[in-house]
C-alpha positions in Angstrom: -3.0 4.0 19.1 0.7 5.5 18.3 0.9 7.2 21.6 -0.6 4.2 23.7 2.1 2.2 22.3 4.9 4.3 23.0 3.7 5.0 26.7 3.5 1.4 27.2 6.9 0.8 25.5 8.5 3.7 27.9 6.5 1.9 30.8 8.1 -1.6 29.8 11.5 -0.5 29.3 11.3 1.5 32.9 10.1 -1.5 34.8 12.5 -3.9 33.0 15.2 -1.4 33.8 14.2 -1.6 37.6 14.1 -5.4 37.6 17.8 -5.3 36.5 19.2 -4.0 39.6 20.6 -6.9 41.7 19.7 -5.4 44.9 16.2 -5.9 43.7 16.3 -9.4 42.0 18.1 -10.2 45.5 15.0 -8.9 47.0 12.7 -11.1 44.8 15.0 -14.1 45.2 14.6 -14.0 48.7 10.6 -13.5 48.4 9.8 -16.4 46.4 12.9 -19.3 46.3 11.9 -21.2 49.5 14.5 -21.6 51.9 16.5 -18.2 51.3 13.7 -16.2 53.1 16.1 -15.2 56.0 19.3 -15.3 54.0 21.2 -11.2 54.5 20.9 -8.8 51.7 24.5 -8.8 50.9 24.8 -12.5 50.9 21.7 -13.0 48.6 23.0 -9.9 46.3 26.6 -11.9 45.7 25.0 -14.8 44.6 24.1 -12.6 41.6 27.6 -11.3 40.9 29.1 -8.3 41.7 27.8 -5.8 38.7 25.0 -3.2 40.4 23.3 -3.4 37.1 22.3 -7.1 36.2 23.1 -7.8 32.1 21.0 -11.5 32.8 21.8 -14.4 30.7 20.1 -13.3 27.5 16.4 -12.7 26.5 15.4 -14.7 23.3 15.5 -18.1 23.1 17.4 -18.9 20.0 15.4 -22.3 19.6 12.0 -21.3 19.6 13.1 -17.5 19.6 10.7 -17.2 22.6 11.3 -13.4 23.9 11.5 -13.2 27.6 11.6 -10.1 29.6 14.5 -10.8 31.8 16.6 -13.9 33.1 19.2 -13.9 36.1 21.1 -17.0 37.4 21.7 -17.4 40.7 25.2 -19.5 41.7 25.0 -19.9 45.4 28.5 -22.1 46.6 27.8 -25.3 47.8 30.7 -28.3 48.8 31.1 -29.9 45.6 29.5 -27.5 43.2 27.5 -24.5 43.1 23.5 -24.6 42.9 22.1 -22.5 40.0 18.7 -21.4 40.0 17.1 -19.6 37.0 15.2 -16.3 37.8 12.6 -15.1 35.0 11.0 -12.0 36.0 8.0 -10.7 33.8 6.7 -7.4 34.6 3.1 -7.1 32.9 0.7 -4.3 32.4 -2.3 -5.5 31.3 -3.5 -8.4 33.6 -7.5 -8.8 32.8 -7.5 -11.8 30.8 -6.2 -14.0 33.3 -7.2 -17.1 31.9 -4.9 -16.3 28.7 -1.9 -15.1 30.5 -1.9 -17.8 32.5 -1.2 -20.4 29.6 1.2 -18.1 28.7 2.8 -18.1 32.1 2.9 -22.2 31.6 4.8 -22.0 28.2 7.4 -19.3 29.5 7.7 -21.6 32.7 8.1 -24.6 30.5 10.6 -23.2 28.0 13.3 -22.3 30.4 13.7 -25.9 31.3 14.5 -26.3 27.6 16.7 -23.5 27.3 19.0 -25.4 29.7 20.4 -28.2 27.2 23.8 -27.4 26.3 24.0 -24.6 29.3 23.2 -26.5 32.3 23.5 -29.9 31.8 24.2 -32.1 28.7 22.9 -35.1 27.0 20.7 -36.8 29.4 21.9 -35.5 32.8 18.1 -33.8 33.8 19.2 -33.7 37.5 21.8 -30.9 36.7 19.3 -28.8 35.5 18.6 -25.5 37.6 15.6 -25.1 39.3 13.8 -22.1 37.8 11.2 -19.7 39.1 9.2 -17.8 36.4 7.9 -14.4 38.2 4.8 -12.6 36.8 4.5 -9.1 38.6 1.1 -7.7 37.8 1.6 -4.0 38.0 -2.0 -3.2 37.6 -3.8 -6.7 38.8 -7.8 -7.5 39.5 -8.9 -6.1 42.7 -8.9 -9.5 44.0 -5.3 -10.3 43.3 -3.9 -6.8 45.2 -1.1 -7.5 47.4 -1.2 -11.5 46.5 1.5 -13.7 46.3 0.6 -17.1 44.3 3.1 -20.0 43.8 2.0 -22.5 41.0 4.3 -25.9 40.8 3.9 -29.4 40.1 3.2 -31.6 42.5 2.1 -35.3 43.5 -1.3 -37.0 43.4 -2.1 -40.3 44.7 -4.6 -41.8 42.1 -4.6 -45.2 43.1 -3.4 -46.4 46.8 -1.3 -44.3 49.0 1.5 -41.5 48.3 3.6 -43.6 51.0 6.4 -43.4 50.2 6.6 -39.8 48.6 8.3 -39.8 45.0 11.6 -37.8 45.5 10.2 -35.1 43.6 12.2 -32.1 43.4 10.0 -29.3 42.2 12.7 -27.9 39.1 9.4 -25.7 37.5 8.1 -22.8 39.8 5.8 -20.1 38.5 5.2 -17.2 41.0 2.4 -14.7 40.0 2.6 -11.5 42.5 -0.3 -8.7 42.8 0.9 -5.4 44.0 -1.3 -3.1 45.9 -0.7 -0.6 48.7 2.6 -1.0 50.5 0.7 0.6 53.9 -1.6 -2.1 54.3 -0.9 -4.5 57.2 1.0 -7.7 57.4 2.3 -7.3 53.9 5.7 -9.2 53.1 9.0 -7.0 52.7 9.7 -8.6 49.0 5.8 -7.3 48.0 6.2 -3.9 49.9 9.0 -3.2 48.2 7.0 -3.9 44.6 4.4 -2.1 46.1 6.2 1.2 46.6 7.8 0.7 43.7 5.0 0.7 41.7 1.8 1.6 43.4 0.3 4.8 42.6 -0.7 8.1 44.6 2.8 8.4 46.4 5.8 10.9 45.8 9.6 10.7 44.9 10.2 11.4 48.9 7.6 8.9 50.2 9.0 5.9 47.5 12.7 6.3 48.6 11.9 6.6 52.6 9.6 3.3 52.0 11.9 1.3 49.9 14.9 2.4 52.2 13.2 1.7 55.4 13.2 -1.9 53.7 17.1 -2.2 53.5 17.0 -1.4 50.0 19.9 0.7 48.3 18.2 3.4 46.5 20.1 5.4 43.7 19.6 8.0 41.6 19.2 6.1 38.9 16.6 3.7 40.2 14.6 6.8 41.4 14.3 8.3 38.0 13.1 5.0 36.4 10.3 4.6 39.1 9.3 8.1 38.8 9.3 7.6 35.0 7.0 4.3 35.2 4.7 5.8 37.4 4.3 9.3 35.9 2.7 7.2 33.2 0.0 5.7 34.9 -0.7 8.8 36.5 -1.1 10.8 33.2 -3.1 7.9 32.1 -5.4 7.4 35.2 -5.9 11.1 34.9 -7.1 11.4 31.5 -9.4 8.5 32.4 -10.9 10.0 35.5 -11.7 13.3 33.0 -13.3 11.0 30.5 -15.4 9.6 33.6 -16.5 13.3 34.9 -17.8 14.4 31.4 -19.5 11.5 31.1 -20.9 12.0 34.4 -22.0 15.5 34.0 -23.3 15.0 31.1 -25.8 12.5 32.6 -26.7 15.4 35.8 -26.9 18.2 33.6 -30.3 17.6 32.5 -31.7 17.1 35.8 -30.2 20.1 37.3 -31.7 22.0 33.9 -35.1 21.0 35.1 -34.3 22.5 38.5 -33.4 25.7 36.9 -36.6 25.4 34.9 -38.8 24.9 37.8 -37.2 27.9 39.9 -37.8 30.3 36.7 -41.2 29.0 35.7 -42.9 29.3 39.9 -40.7 32.5 40.7 -40.6 34.3 37.9 -36.8 34.7 37.7 -34.2 35.2 35.1 -31.9 32.2 34.0 -28.9 34.4 35.8 -31.4 35.4 38.5 -31.9 31.5 39.0 -28.7 30.4 38.8 -27.7 32.9 41.7 -30.8 31.7 43.8 -29.7 27.9 43.6 -26.1 28.7 44.0 -25.2 26.6 40.8 -21.3 26.5 40.2 -20.1 28.8 37.5 -18.2 25.9 35.3 -21.3 23.8 34.8 -23.8 27.2 34.2 -23.1 27.1 30.3 -24.1 23.4 30.1 -27.2 23.9 31.6 -27.8 27.0 29.5 -27.4 24.3 26.5 -29.5 21.9 27.9 -32.2 24.6 28.6 -32.1 26.0 25.3 -32.6 22.6 23.7 -35.7 22.4 24.8 -36.9 26.6 25.3 -40.4 25.4 23.0 -41.6 23.4 26.3 -43.2 24.2 29.6 -40.1 22.3 30.9 -37.4 19.8 30.6 -39.3 16.4 29.9 -38.8 12.9 30.1 -38.6 12.5 26.0 -36.3 15.5 26.5 -33.7 13.8 28.9 -33.6 10.4 26.9 -32.7 12.4 23.6 -30.0 14.5 25.2 -28.5 11.3 26.8 -28.8 9.1 23.1 -27.2 11.8 21.5 -24.6 11.8 24.4 -24.0 8.3 23.5 -22.9 8.8 20.2 -20.4 11.4 20.4 -17.7 9.0 20.9 -17.1 7.6 17.7 -14.6 5.1 18.7 -17.7 3.5 21.2 -20.1 3.4 18.3 -17.3 1.7 15.8 -17.0 -1.2 18.5 -20.5 -1.8 19.3 -21.1 -2.1 15.0 -18.1 -4.6 15.3 -19.8 -6.8 17.8 -23.2 -6.5 16.6 -25.4 -3.3 15.7 -28.1 -5.7 16.5 -27.1 -7.0 19.6 -26.5 -3.3 21.1 -30.0 -1.6 19.8 -31.4 -4.7 21.4 -29.7 -3.6 24.8 -30.1 0.3 24.5 -33.8 0.1 23.4 -34.5 -2.4 26.5 -33.5 0.0 28.9 -35.3 3.1 27.1 -38.6 1.1 26.9 -39.5 2.4 30.8 -38.6 6.1 30.0 -40.7 6.1 26.7 -43.7 4.4 28.7 -43.6 7.0 31.0 -44.1 9.9 28.7 -47.0 7.7 27.0 -48.7 7.4 30.1 -48.5 11.3 30.4 -50.2 12.1 27.5 -52.7 9.6 28.6 -53.3 10.9 32.2 -52.9 14.9 31.2 -54.6 14.7 28.2 -57.2 11.9 28.5 -55.9 10.0 25.5 -56.3 6.3 24.9 -52.9 4.3 24.3 -53.2 4.3 20.5 -54.3 8.0 20.7 -51.0 8.8 22.8 -49.0 6.3 20.3 -50.5 8.7 17.4 -50.1 11.9 19.5 -46.6 11.1 20.5 -45.5 9.3 17.0 -44.3 6.6 18.4 -43.1 4.2 15.9 -44.9 0.7 15.3 -42.3 -1.5 15.8 -41.7 -0.6 19.4 -45.4 -0.3 20.3 -46.1 -3.7 21.8 -42.5 -3.3 24.1 -44.3 0.1 25.5 -47.3 -1.4 26.3 -45.5 -4.1 28.2 -44.0 -1.7 30.2 -47.1 0.2 31.0 -48.2 -3.0 32.2 -45.3 -3.4 34.2 -45.6 0.2 36.2 -49.1 0.6 36.1 -48.7 0.9 39.9 -46.8 3.9 39.4 -48.5 7.5 39.2 -45.1 8.7 36.9 -41.9 7.3 36.2 -39.4 9.3 38.7 -35.9 11.1 38.0 -34.5 8.8 39.9 -36.5 6.0 37.9 -34.7 8.1 34.9 -31.4 8.3 36.5 -31.1 4.5 37.3 -31.9 3.6 33.6 -29.9 6.3 32.1 -26.6 5.1 33.9 -27.3 1.8 33.5 -27.0 2.4 29.5 -23.8 3.6 30.4 -22.4 1.1 32.6 -20.5 -1.8 31.6 -21.9 -5.6 30.6 -18.8 -7.6 31.8 -20.3 -10.6 29.5 -20.3 -8.5 26.8 -16.7 -6.7 27.6 -15.5 -9.9 28.2 -16.4 -11.0 24.6 -15.3 -8.0 23.3 -11.6 -8.6 25.2 -11.7 -12.5 24.0 -12.3 -11.4 20.5 -9.5 -8.9 20.3 -11.9 -6.2 19.6 -9.0 -3.7 21.6 -8.4 -1.3 18.9 -8.3 2.3 20.2 -8.9 1.4 23.8 -6.1 3.0 26.3 -4.6 0.4 28.4 -7.0 -0.2 31.4 -9.1 2.4 30.2 -12.3 0.6 31.1 -11.2 0.2 34.5 -10.0 3.5 34.7 -13.4 5.0 33.5 -15.4 3.1 36.4 -13.0 4.5 38.7 -13.8 7.9 37.4 -17.4 7.2 37.1 -17.6 6.3 40.8 -15.7 9.6 41.8 -17.6 12.1 39.5 -20.4 10.0 40.6 -19.7 11.2 44.2 -18.6 14.4 43.4 -21.4 15.3 41.0 -23.9 14.2 43.9 -22.5 16.8 46.3 -23.2 19.5 43.8 -26.8 18.0 42.9 -27.7 17.7 46.7 -26.2 21.7 47.2 -28.4 22.9 44.1 -31.5 21.1 44.9 -31.3 22.3 48.5 -31.2 25.7 47.6 -34.1 25.3 44.9 -36.1 23.8 47.9 -35.2 26.4 50.0 -36.3 29.2 47.8 -39.9 27.3 47.5 -40.5 27.2 50.9 -39.5 30.9 51.4 -41.2 32.2 48.5 -44.5 30.2 48.8 -44.6 29.1 52.1 -44.4 25.0 51.3 -43.1 22.5 53.5 -40.1 20.6 53.2 -42.3 17.4 51.8 -44.0 19.8 49.1 -41.2 21.7 48.0 -39.4 18.3 47.7 -42.5 16.8 46.0 -42.3 20.1 43.2 -38.8 19.2 42.4 -38.9 15.6 41.9 -36.1 14.8 44.1 -34.6 11.5 43.7 -35.0 9.3 46.7 -31.2 8.3 46.8 -30.4 12.4 47.5 -33.4 13.2 49.6 -32.6 12.3 52.9 -29.2 14.6 52.0 -31.3 17.1 51.0 -33.6 17.1 53.8 -30.3 17.3 56.3 -28.8 19.9 54.5 -32.2 22.0 54.9 -32.0 21.5 58.4 
């Protein structure tokens, strides 16, 4: 928690520093205030004074105690007196709870009007108020908000009768929501492209500098350092989350690879090392496979029960997750996981019935199935009565579903504030890591199954279909394996 808060604080400080540069504020002014889109950059910068780094006009409202990130005032020359516009910039790390964030935006925007009394207007001279633009930059936006700019303001609506003549509505209060995305997307406005080059991950220092200078922005070394510092925190965080995702995916697939190795050992009388060489198992996962094999060394092969037990143990590793599950309702968590695992247990019972000629009750006794879940297993058996056995693909689907994030439950967790121990954006990063790891481990799985199938074909003279059937090759990689076999 301390490291997470420290990283967030460093990122916030770097973001505030970046949004204090006069050139950056001027660019955002041109991109958000109607009528100034084509204003020359030097002219727009002159509205905010001569300083390169702006100090703003105060971050804390002395009346309400409300703390703003940044507030700047633009003074636009006019014939009688300067036109004043207040620009409030609020960079946001966390934008997952948009409904709550929108309420916060409205409060901040409304308070900008209250703060002006005694500054821009006196008594009841409300017409002298400065127009306000509260700009919220989502640095890690939901996918649907990437590379988008939304304007929110008061508008007139005719409830009865027409709207003629329209009311002389000035539009003093404005909220602008900006979601950053990829700067190389087509049709991105200049102001948004500037923010993308500053905050989108995956770009080097030189690429960012060239991209920003190409937009006509003056890039100083101090600005570069702050941009680099802000993004390095993100990259370290994302790398940790991808590593977590890869570890989880590897733990899911190791039992499948262990089953393949055991099949090679039994059918070809190979040692474990010879099976590794024959199947071309990568060296960095061999120890994990040996560990998985040793856990079922007293059996003829890795069974469905082994896989279920192995993955249940995997799910108990993360102590933080266990604590969160207990906090949000142990019974709910148990019910969900039991519902997912029932088909796997049912497959084990069915195997006992078919291979040993046992009745359902005899299979329950033989497998020592607890009485409180027997009815659920009977129900699961009836739903899969048209299958000969539960396949590896079926088991992987259930295991992956068990580890997937239930959107409703995740929303409830966020709403109830159970965020302790979670690194900012960890769940989204974990989903990304799982997707990357799934693709990576799928390549490994296809390679191993291909070599194992080829070994069976060469050593036993089997056809492709016979070899694939013996290895229980999952349907979702079957075509890949056949293609690899040529």
